C-alpha positions in Angstrom: -5.0 14.7 66.2 -4.8 11.0 66.4 -6.8 9.0 63.7 -6.9 5.4 62.8 -4.3 6.1 60.1 -1.9 8.0 62.1 -1.5 11.4 63.6 -2.1 14.8 61.9 -1.2 18.2 62.9 -4.0 20.7 62.6 -4.6 24.4 63.3 -7.4 27.0 62.7 -7.2 29.9 60.8 -5.9 32.5 61.0 -3.3 30.7 63.2 -2.8 32.3 66.6 -0.2 30.6 69.1 -2.6 32.0 72.0 -5.7 30.6 70.7 -6.4 27.6 73.0 -9.3 26.0 70.6 -8.7 22.9 68.8 -9.1 22.6 65.0 -11.0 19.3 65.8 -13.2 17.8 68.3 -14.6 14.5 69.5 -17.1 14.4 66.8 -14.7 14.6 64.0 -12.7 11.6 65.8 -16.0 9.5 66.4 -16.6 9.8 62.8 -13.3 8.7 61.6 -13.1 5.8 64.0 -16.5 4.6 62.7 -15.3 4.7 59.1 -12.3 2.6 60.1 -13.9 0.2 62.5 -16.8 -0.7 60.3 -14.7 -0.8 57.2 -16.9 1.9 55.2 -15.8 1.6 51.5 -14.6 5.0 51.0 -14.7 4.7 47.0 -16.4 6.7 44.2 -17.3 10.3 45.1 -16.7 11.1 48.8 -18.3 14.3 49.9 -17.5 16.1 53.1 -20.0 18.8 54.0 -19.4 21.2 56.7 -15.7 20.2 57.7 -14.9 23.0 60.1 -11.2 23.2 59.8 -10.2 20.5 57.3 -9.7 17.8 60.1 -11.9 15.1 58.2 -10.6 15.9 54.5 -7.0 15.9 55.9 -7.5 12.6 57.4 -9.2 11.2 54.5 -7.1 12.9 51.6 -6.1 9.5 50.3 -9.7 9.0 49.2 -9.5 12.3 47.2 -12.7 13.7 48.8 -14.6 16.8 48.0 -15.0 19.4 50.8 -18.2 21.9 50.8 -17.9 24.8 53.3 -19.5 28.0 53.9 -16.6 29.4 55.5 -13.7 31.2 54.1 -11.5 30.7 57.2 -12.4 27.0 57.2 -11.2 26.6 53.6 -8.0 28.6 54.3 -7.5 26.3 57.4 -8.0 23.4 55.3 -5.6 24.3 52.6 -2.8 24.9 55.3 -3.6 21.6 57.2 -3.4 19.6 53.9 -0.2 21.4 52.9 1.3 20.6 56.5 0.1 16.9 56.2 2.0 16.6 52.8 -1.0 16.1 50.9 -0.5 16.7 47.1 -2.2 19.6 45.6 -5.4 18.8 44.0 -6.2 15.6 46.1 -9.0 17.3 47.9 -11.4 19.3 45.9 -12.6 22.4 47.8 -16.0 23.8 47.0 -18.1 26.5 48.8 -22.0 26.3 49.5 -22.5 28.7 46.6 -20.7 26.2 44.0 -22.6 23.6 41.9 -22.7 20.3 43.9 -21.1 17.2 42.7 -23.3 15.2 40.1 -22.9 12.0 42.1 -22.2 11.3 45.8 -21.3 7.8 46.9 -20.2 8.6 50.4 -21.6 11.8 52.2 -20.1 12.7 55.5 -22.0 15.6 57.2 -20.5 17.7 60.2 -23.7 19.1 61.4 -23.6 22.9 61.2 -25.0 25.4 63.9 -27.7 26.6 61.4 -30.4 24.0 60.8 -31.4 26.4 57.6 -28.0 25.8 56.2 -28.2 22.0 56.8 -31.5 22.1 55.1 -30.3 24.0 52.1 -27.3 21.9 51.5 -29.0 18.5 51.7 -31.5 19.6 49.3 -28.8 20.6 46.8 -27.0 17.4 47.4 -30.0 15.0 47.4 -30.3 14.6 43.5 -26.8 13.2 43.5 -27.5 10.8 46.4 -28.4 7.3 45.3 -29.8 4.2 47.1 -26.2 2.8 47.7 -24.8 6.2 49.2 -23.4 5.8 52.6 -24.4 8.8 54.5 -23.0 9.5 58.1 -23.4 12.6 60.1 -21.5 13.6 63.2 -21.8 16.3 65.7 -21.8 16.9 69.4 -24.6 15.8 71.4 -25.6 19.3 72.2 -25.8 20.1 68.4 -28.0 17.2 67.3 -31.6 17.8 68.1 -34.9 16.0 67.1 -35.2 18.6 64.2 -31.9 17.7 62.9 -32.7 14.0 62.4 -36.1 15.2 61.1 -34.4 17.1 58.3 -32.2 14.2 57.3 -35.2 11.7 57.2 -37.3 14.3 55.2 -34.8 15.1 52.6 -32.9 12.0 52.1 -34.5 8.8 54.0 -34.8 6.8 57.1 -32.4 8.1 59.9 -31.1 6.8 63.1 -28.3 7.7 65.6 -25.7 6.0 67.5 -24.8 6.0 71.2 -23.0 9.0 72.5 -19.3 8.8 72.9 -17.2 11.7 74.6 -20.3 13.6 74.2 -20.4 13.2 70.4 -22.8 11.3 68.2 -23.1 9.9 64.8 -26.2 10.1 62.4 -26.9 7.3 60.1 -29.0 7.6 57.1 -30.3 5.1 54.4 -31.2 7.1 51.3 -34.5 6.7 49.6 -33.8 7.2 45.9 -37.3 8.6 45.4 -38.7 10.4 48.1 -41.2 13.2 48.1 -38.7 16.0 48.7 -39.8 19.4 49.6 -39.0 22.4 47.5 -35.9 24.2 48.5 -37.1 27.4 50.5 -33.8 29.2 50.1 -32.8 32.0 49.4 -35.7 33.7 51.4 -36.9 37.2 50.6 -38.9 39.7 52.8 -39.8 43.3 53.0 -38.2 45.6 55.6 -40.7 47.5 57.8 -41.1 51.2 57.9 -38.9 53.5 60.2 -35.6 52.3 58.9 -34.5 55.2 57.1 -33.6 54.6 53.2 -34.2 50.9 53.4 -37.8 51.0 54.8 -40.0 48.8 52.8 -37.0 47.5 50.8 -36.3 43.8 50.0 -33.8 41.8 51.9 -32.5 38.4 50.4 -31.1 35.9 52.6 -29.3 32.7 51.8 -29.5 29.8 54.3 -27.2 30.0 57.2 -27.1 33.8 57.3 -27.8 35.2 60.6 -31.4 35.9 61.4 -32.2 34.8 57.8 -35.9 35.0 58.2 -36.2 38.4 59.8 -34.2 41.7 60.6 -32.4 41.1 63.9 -32.8 43.6 66.6 -29.2 44.8 66.7 -29.3 45.6 63.0 -32.6 47.5 63.4 -31.3 49.5 66.1 -28.2 50.4 63.9 -30.1 51.3 60.8 -31.8 54.1 63.0 -28.6 55.6 63.9 -26.3 55.3 60.7 -24.0 58.3 59.9 -25.1 60.8 57.4 -24.0 60.8 53.7 -20.7 62.0 52.3 -18.4 59.2 53.8 -16.9 58.3 50.5 -15.5 54.6 50.8 -17.6 52.6 53.1 -17.1 49.0 54.3 -19.9 46.8 55.4 -17.8 44.6 57.6 -19.2 41.2 58.5 -22.2 42.2 56.0 -24.4 39.4 56.6 -27.3 39.9 54.1 -26.1 43.5 53.3 -28.9 45.6 54.5 -26.7 48.1 56.3 -24.4 48.8 53.2 -27.4 48.9 51.0 -28.9 51.4 53.3 -25.7 53.5 53.0 -25.7 53.2 49.3 -29.6 54.2 48.9 -28.9 57.4 51.3 -25.8 58.4 49.3 -25.5 57.4 45.7 -21.8 58.7 45.6 -20.7 56.2 48.2 -18.5 53.3 47.2 -19.4 50.4 49.3 -17.4 47.2 50.0 -19.4 44.3 51.4 -17.1 41.9 53.2 -17.8 38.6 55.2 -16.1 35.2 55.8 -19.3 33.4 54.8 -19.8 32.7 51.2 -23.8 32.6 51.8 -23.6 35.9 53.5 -21.7 37.6 50.4 -24.2 36.1 48.0 -27.1 37.5 50.2 -25.6 40.9 50.2 -25.1 41.1 46.6 -28.6 39.7 46.0 -30.2 42.4 48.4 -28.1 45.2 46.8 -29.2 44.1 43.1 -33.0 43.4 44.3 -33.3 47.0 45.3 -31.7 48.7 42.1 -29.1 50.7 44.1 -27.2 53.2 42.1 -23.6 53.8 42.6 -20.5 51.4 42.9 -20.3 48.3 45.2 -17.8 45.3 45.6 -18.5 42.0 47.2 -15.8 40.1 48.9 -15.5 36.8 50.7 -12.4 37.1 53.0 -10.8 37.5 56.5 -12.2 40.8 57.4 -10.2 43.7 56.0 -7.1 41.7 55.2 -6.3 42.5 51.7 -7.7 46.0 51.8 -5.2 48.8 51.4 -4.1 50.8 54.6 -5.6 54.2 54.9 -8.1 53.6 51.9 -11.3 53.5 53.7 -13.4 56.5 55.0 -16.0 54.6 56.9 -16.4 51.0 58.6 -19.7 49.7 59.9 -19.4 46.6 62.0 -21.7 44.3 63.9 -19.1 41.7 65.2 -19.9 38.2 66.0 -18.9 37.0 69.3 -19.1 33.2 68.8 -16.8 30.9 67.0 -19.1 27.9 66.3 -20.1 26.8 69.9 -17.4 28.7 71.6 -17.8 32.4 72.9 -14.8 34.4 71.8 -13.9 38.2 71.2 -11.0 37.1 68.9 -13.0 37.8 65.6 -14.1 41.2 66.9 -10.6 42.2 67.9 -9.4 41.1 64.4 -12.2 43.2 62.8 -11.3 46.3 65.0 -7.5 46.1 64.4 -8.3 45.7 60.7 -10.5 48.7 60.6 -7.7 50.8 62.3 -5.2 49.8 59.7 -7.6 50.2 56.7 -9.1 53.7 57.9 -7.6 57.0 56.5 -6.6 59.4 59.2 -10.1 60.9 60.4 -11.8 57.7 59.1 -14.4 56.3 61.6 -15.5 52.8 62.8 -19.1 52.4 63.9 -19.7 49.4 66.0 -23.2 47.9 67.1 -22.9 45.6 70.1 -24.5 44.1 73.1 -23.9 46.4 76.1 -22.3 43.6 78.1 -19.6 43.0 75.5 -17.6 46.0 76.5 -16.5 47.0 73.0 -15.8 50.5 74.3 -12.7 49.2 76.3 -11.3 47.4 73.2 -12.0 50.6 70.9 -10.4 53.2 73.5 -7.3 50.7 73.6 -6.8 50.7 70.0 -8.1 54.0 68.6 -7.6 56.0 71.8 -11.1 57.2 71.6 -14.6 56.0 71.8 -17.9 57.9 71.7 -21.4 56.5 72.5 -23.6 57.5 69.7 -26.9 55.8 70.8 -28.0 53.2 73.3 -30.9 51.4 74.6 -31.2 48.6 77.3 -29.7 46.0 75.1 -27.6 47.6 72.4 -24.9 50.4 72.0 -23.7 52.2 69.0 -20.1 53.1 69.4 -17.9 55.6 67.1 -14.0 55.6 67.1 -12.0 57.9 65.0 -8.6 57.1 63.8 -6.2 60.0 64.7 -3.5 60.6 62.4 
């Protein structure tokens, strides 16, 4: 990536030489050009929110910024990119969306996230640290910035305007109002599940901002909950756990189960833990933020339940699903099972047969399929 201060080499995480997706886009480049061309003073506390793969903080490392991200993968990519650029350890402070935010923010740079709810939550968390002289600049691709995005900046921070578009990217400029009538933060959000969902019927779900379908139960998970395997599985992984409702359902139906909740989103794992605790579930559970089943011992799991995503930010990709499936094959004991819920058109049965040598259709409707693959030896 060419920046006003020279070229930097960037990669996504995990690194894959076959991956043609870049670790930066035109909106990152536009923001950096603006900062240099306008001579924006990058002094005091510089905070970068939503930096997807570390492009912004790597380019701005000399100003000792703080990065705030919801993504474990983005944080790992940032660490690798900083090291590749020769940035001294500790020059960039890495925080998650669950960490206490900085007490003062003098420059706030925002890479607009896909989730408007996550943007709302994070702006509300950062707002007390913003003052009248804080420089606030957002960036995103034109298709990612909507009227609702601008209204959110204006409602929480102050008067907001946008730039002209360049290479399909746009900037957002906000002039902070030091004493606006800010709304209360509605996140995390809780609701009760409907009947007809087995052990979790009527139970409480807790969602932090940015978690998939945070204000309601998505129809794919609803379908999976009606077709979960029976008790007696042993060690179970809710892989890509989201708000944890699937793993919680397993634990409620079988108090002897040991459930591991895993997601790459810090918001999701916090939601899963809150959902689990809100329902007073007996038994043992572990909550882990990470890259799928990396770090789980081979042959140590009896059952993996998975609703894999098929998007990486704005790009449609099956790379995440493939990593999840291969991780499950490695982690399952002989005879252990992977259960997958997915849209019919994604063709997961083909991948599972290639990996496991078998795949059984457990249930289907016009939109979804539940598939079961068994590790044979």
